C-alpha positions in Angstrom: 0.0 0.0 0.0 1.4 3.4 -1.0 1.2 6.3 1.5 0.5 9.9 0.5 3.8 11.9 0.3 3.0 14.0 3.4 2.2 11.0 5.5 5.3 9.1 4.3 7.6 12.1 5.2 6.1 12.5 8.6 6.6 8.8 9.3 10.2 8.9 8.2 10.9 11.9 10.4 9.2 10.3 13.4 11.1 7.0 12.9 14.4 8.8 12.5 14.0 10.6 15.9 12.6 7.6 17.8 14.4 4.9 19.7 15.3 2.3 17.1 13.7 -0.3 19.4 10.1 1.2 19.0 8.0 2.4 16.1 6.3 5.7 16.4 2.9 5.6 18.1 1.2 9.0 18.3 -1.1 7.6 21.0 1.8 7.5 23.4 2.0 11.2 23.5 -1.8 11.8 23.7 -3.0 13.5 26.9 -5.3 12.0 29.5 -5.8 15.5 31.0 -7.4 18.5 29.5 -4.8 20.1 27.2 -4.2 23.1 29.5 -3.6 20.9 32.6 -1.4 18.6 30.7 0.7 21.5 29.5 0.8 22.9 33.1 2.1 19.7 34.7 4.7 19.1 31.9 5.9 22.7 32.1 6.1 22.7 35.9 7.9 19.3 36.0 10.4 20.5 33.4 11.2 23.8 35.1 11.8 21.9 38.4 14.0 19.2 36.9 16.0 21.7 34.9 17.2 23.3 38.1 20.0 21.4 39.9 19.0 21.0 43.5 21.3 18.5 45.0 20.9 18.4 48.8 22.6 21.5 50.2 22.0 23.5 47.0 18.1 23.9 47.0 18.1 27.7 47.1 17.4 28.3 43.4 14.6 25.7 43.0 13.0 26.8 46.3 12.8 30.5 45.4 11.6 29.7 41.9 8.8 27.4 43.2 7.8 30.0 45.7 7.5 32.6 42.9 5.5 30.1 40.8 3.0 29.4 43.6 2.5 33.2 44.3 1.5 33.6 40.7 -1.1 30.9 41.3 -2.6 32.9 44.1 -1.1 31.0 47.0 0.1 32.7 50.1 3.7 31.5 50.4 6.0 31.3 53.4 9.8 30.4 53.2 11.2 28.7 56.3 15.0 28.9 56.3 16.4 25.5 57.4 20.0 26.6 57.0 21.9 29.3 55.0 20.2 29.7 51.6 18.0 26.6 52.1 14.3 27.0 52.4 11.2 24.9 52.9 8.2 26.3 50.9 4.8 26.3 52.6 1.8 27.5 50.4 -1.9 27.9 51.3 -4.9 29.7 50.2 -7.4 31.7 52.3 -6.4 30.1 55.6 -3.2 28.9 57.1 -4.7 26.2 59.3 -5.9 23.6 56.9 -7.1 20.0 57.3 -5.0 18.5 54.6 -1.2 18.9 53.8 0.3 17.7 50.5 4.1 17.5 50.7 7.2 16.2 49.0 10.9 17.1 48.8 12.7 19.4 46.3 16.3 18.1 46.9 17.9 15.3 44.8 20.9 13.1 45.1 24.1 13.8 43.0 25.1 13.9 40.3 22.9 16.2 38.3 21.5 14.8 35.0 19.8 17.2 32.5 16.2 17.2 31.7 15.0 15.5 28.4 11.5 14.7 27.0 11.3 12.2 24.1 7.9 12.9 22.6 8.1 9.8 20.5 8.2 7.4 23.5 6.6 9.7 26.0 9.6 9.3 28.3 10.7 12.2 30.6 14.0 12.0 32.4 16.7 13.8 34.3 17.8 14.0 37.9 14.8 14.3 40.2 12.3 13.6 37.4 11.1 10.7 39.5 12.4 11.3 43.0 10.7 13.5 43.9 9.9 16.3 41.4 7.7 13.7 39.7 5.5 14.0 42.8 5.9 17.8 43.3 4.5 18.8 39.9 1.4 16.7 39.8 0.7 17.5 43.5 0.6 21.2 42.7 -1.7 20.8 39.7 -4.0 18.4 41.6 -4.3 20.9 44.5 -4.8 23.9 42.2 -7.8 22.1 40.7 -9.4 21.3 44.0 -9.1 24.5 45.9 -12.6 25.8 45.2 -14.2 22.4 45.7 -12.5 21.9 49.1 -12.9 25.6 50.1 -9.1 26.1 50.2 -8.7 23.6 53.0 -5.4 22.5 51.4 -1.8 23.3 52.0 1.4 22.5 50.2 4.8 21.9 51.7 8.0 21.3 49.8 11.1 20.6 52.0 14.8 20.4 51.6 17.2 17.8 52.8 15.1 14.6 52.6 17.9 12.7 50.8 20.4 13.2 53.7 18.5 12.7 56.9 15.4 14.9 56.6 16.6 18.1 58.1 14.0 20.1 56.2 11.1 18.1 57.5 12.6 18.0 61.0 12.8 21.8 60.9 9.2 22.1 59.8 8.0 19.7 62.4 9.9 21.6 65.1 8.7 25.1 63.8 6.9 26.8 66.7 4.5 28.5 64.3 3.7 25.5 62.1 0.1 24.3 61.7 -1.3 20.9 62.6 -3.1 18.8 60.1 -5.5 15.9 60.2 -4.3 14.4 56.9 -0.8 14.5 55.3 -0.1 13.1 51.9 3.5 12.5 51.2 4.9 12.2 47.7 7.6 9.7 46.7 8.0 7.3 43.8 5.6 4.4 44.7 4.7 3.0 41.3 1.3 4.9 41.7 0.4 2.6 44.6 -0.5 3.5 48.2 2.3 2.4 50.6 1.2 0.5 53.7 4.5 1.0 55.4 8.3 1.2 55.1 11.3 -0.1 56.9 13.0 1.8 59.7 16.5 3.2 59.6 19.6 3.3 61.7 22.9 4.7 60.4 26.3 4.6 62.0 30.1 4.7 61.5 32.7 2.4 62.7 35.8 4.6 63.4 39.2 3.1 64.1 42.4 4.8 65.2 45.6 2.8 65.1 49.3 3.7 64.9 51.2 4.4 61.7 54.4 2.5 60.9 56.5 1.3 57.9 54.9 -1.6 56.2 58.2 -3.5 56.3 57.9 -3.4 60.2 54.1 -3.8 60.8 54.6 -5.0 64.4 55.7 -1.4 65.2 52.3 0.0 64.4 48.6 -0.8 64.9 46.7 -1.3 61.6 43.4 0.5 61.6 42.5 -1.3 58.4 43.1 -4.7 60.0 40.9 -3.8 63.0 38.2 -2.4 60.7 38.2 -5.6 58.6 37.8 -7.6 61.7 34.9 -5.3 62.9 33.2 -5.7 59.5 33.5 -9.4 59.8 31.6 -9.2 63.1 29.0 -7.2 61.3 28.7 -9.9 58.5 28.0 -12.4 61.2 25.4 -10.1 62.8 23.5 -9.6 59.6 22.3 -13.2 59.8 20.7 -12.5 63.2 19.0 -9.2 62.8 15.2 -8.9 63.4 12.7 -9.7 60.6 8.9 -9.5 60.0 6.4 -11.0 57.7 5.3 -7.5 56.5 8.8 -6.1 55.7 11.0 -9.1 55.4 14.6 -9.1 56.6 16.5 -6.3 58.3 19.4 -5.4 56.0 22.8 -3.9 56.7 24.8 -2.2 54.0 28.4 -1.3 54.1 28.0 1.9 52.1 31.5 3.3 52.2 34.9 2.2 53.6 38.0 4.4 53.9 41.4 3.6 55.4 45.1 4.3 55.3 47.2 6.5 53.0 49.4 4.2 51.0 50.2 0.6 50.4 53.6 0.8 52.2 52.2 2.5 55.4 50.5 0.8 58.3 47.1 2.5 58.3 46.7 5.0 61.2 42.9 5.7 60.6 40.0 3.8 59.0 36.2 4.0 59.0 33.1 2.4 57.6 29.7 4.0 57.0 26.8 1.6 57.4 23.1 1.8 56.9 20.7 -0.6 58.6 17.1 -0.9 57.2 14.9 -2.2 60.1 12.2 -4.7 59.3 11.3 -5.2 63.0 12.4 -4.2 66.4 13.7 -0.8 67.4 16.9 1.2 66.7 17.8 0.7 70.4 17.5 -3.0 70.1 19.8 -3.2 66.9 22.1 -0.6 68.5 22.6 -2.9 71.4 23.4 -5.9 69.1 26.0 -3.9 67.2 27.8 -2.9 70.4 27.7 -6.4 71.7 29.2 -7.9 68.5 32.0 -5.4 68.5 33.0 -5.4 72.2 35.8 -7.9 71.8 37.3 -6.1 68.8 37.1 -2.8 70.7 38.8 -4.3 73.7 41.6 -5.9 71.7 42.5 -2.7 69.8 42.5 -0.7 73.0 44.9 -3.2 74.5 47.3 -2.3 71.6 46.9 1.4 72.3 44.4 2.0 69.5 40.7 3.1 69.6 37.4 1.8 68.1 34.3 4.1 68.3 30.8 4.0 67.0 29.3 7.2 65.8 25.5 7.1 65.4 23.6 9.1 62.7 20.8 10.3 64.9 18.4 8.2 66.9 17.1 6.4 63.9 13.4 5.1 63.7 11.6 1.7 63.7 9.5 0.4 60.9 6.8 2.9 59.8 3.2 1.9 59.4 1.3 4.1 56.9 -2.5 4.5 56.2 -3.4 2.8 52.9 -7.1 2.0 53.4 -8.4 3.9 50.4 -10.7 2.0 47.9 -9.5 1.8 44.4 -5.7 2.0 45.0 -3.3 -0.9 44.8 -0.9 -1.2 47.8 2.6 -2.2 48.6 5.4 -1.9 51.2 8.8 -0.3 50.4 12.3 -0.6 51.8 13.5 3.0 51.4 13.1 5.7 54.0 10.9 8.9 53.7 10.0 12.0 55.5 6.9 10.3 56.9 8.4 9.7 60.4 10.1 13.1 60.5 6.8 15.0 60.8 5.3 14.7 64.3 1.6 14.9 65.1 -1.5 12.8 65.3 -2.5 12.8 61.6 -3.5 10.2 59.0 -0.6 9.7 56.6 -0.5 8.5 53.0 2.5 7.9 50.8 1.9 8.0 47.1 3.6 9.0 43.8 4.3 8.2 40.2 7.5 6.5 38.9 9.6 3.6 40.3 12.2 3.7 43.0 14.2 1.2 40.9 15.2 4.0 38.5 15.5 6.8 41.2 19.1 7.7 42.1 20.3 6.3 38.7 21.6 7.8 35.4 18.4 6.5 33.8 15.9 8.1 36.1 12.8 8.7 34.1 9.0 8.2 33.8 6.2 8.5 31.2 4.3 11.6 30.5 1.1 9.6 31.1 2.4 8.7 34.6 2.7 12.4 35.4 -0.8 13.1 34.0 -2.4 10.1 35.8 -0.7 11.3 39.1 -2.6 14.5 38.8 -5.9 12.5 38.7 -4.8 10.0 41.4 -3.7 12.7 43.8 -7.1 14.4 43.4 -8.8 11.1 44.0 -6.7 10.5 47.1 -7.2 13.9 48.5 -11.0 13.8 48.0 -11.2 10.2 49.5 -9.1 11.2 52.5 -11.2 14.3 53.1 -14.3 12.2 53.2 -12.8 9.7 55.6 -11.8 12.6 57.9 -15.4 14.0 57.7 -16.9 10.7 58.5 -14.5 10.2 61.5 -15.5 13.6 62.9 -19.3 12.8 62.5 -18.7 9.5 64.4 
């Protein structure tokens, strides 16, 4: 069958610009939102992802987002978390609202530039999924519900989630912060409601030995040797950490190991940074197990004139149970940490967002345009359902 010249040329152009693994399908790029809303969420998402906002460098994206929200007739407050780093709180006619919709605007390194392949509908770049892929549809969803819910909605976008949650901690501790009945957190959850996630405990093993020439190692105390022995004890402990049917096994990851200065020098210092994802129990319980398993190593190095210290990254937190009892949503549990436990208060909490954690933090972080658009609809559905649940509880 012969194609008209114009159709043939268009087909060739689309084929040439597409991934060679897929033929052009115009339905991929069709919108499931009204054209104006589709354009709004794609534009907002692009502007957010185009701005590098690796944790510690969120000033630019925070101020741009504040300006954008003001143009949409929100009242905006900037809370300074540390120098040139701001949480962005936005609301309509009243500051005290029933519902808070929140996510984070910082990303992990390194920065990857934004791209949008209209042929495949794929949108990528650092933060395109985690978590600007939640921020953009959250804003568009709330904007469309303000009148229906009488402006009983607030937005909060925080810094620092990727490195311990200092932004949400600061907001939680803010003397002048409102309290909410419902908080909807945005993270990549494959567009499913999360029923809970593992807890977290981070720590360092720090060893100080005594430097010497490697030809005469008995004249020194090798911090590297001590650290290897300590990590061996942690490998043994990994087989005996608490577990649960809901979350599976507690895991322990040796994230970074540093030691010594050269191959021909007995190492004077060494350290390992370790992350524990708790499937059961408490940080205190696992902390006690770690101390117990390292006590002999610690005693031996001290007898040789060295030191072994444990440095804890905060108090940590146990597994986090999250509300997921909303009809019409698939559910799952996840292994990663979020800001959910960092916001204090007696509120219902939901965790939801487009995109997959399996591509977050990678050089191929991306999601489909339709996922962004569907997220707008899903966030609206979730907000309305949560609002009705809250109303029913108050009546009862």
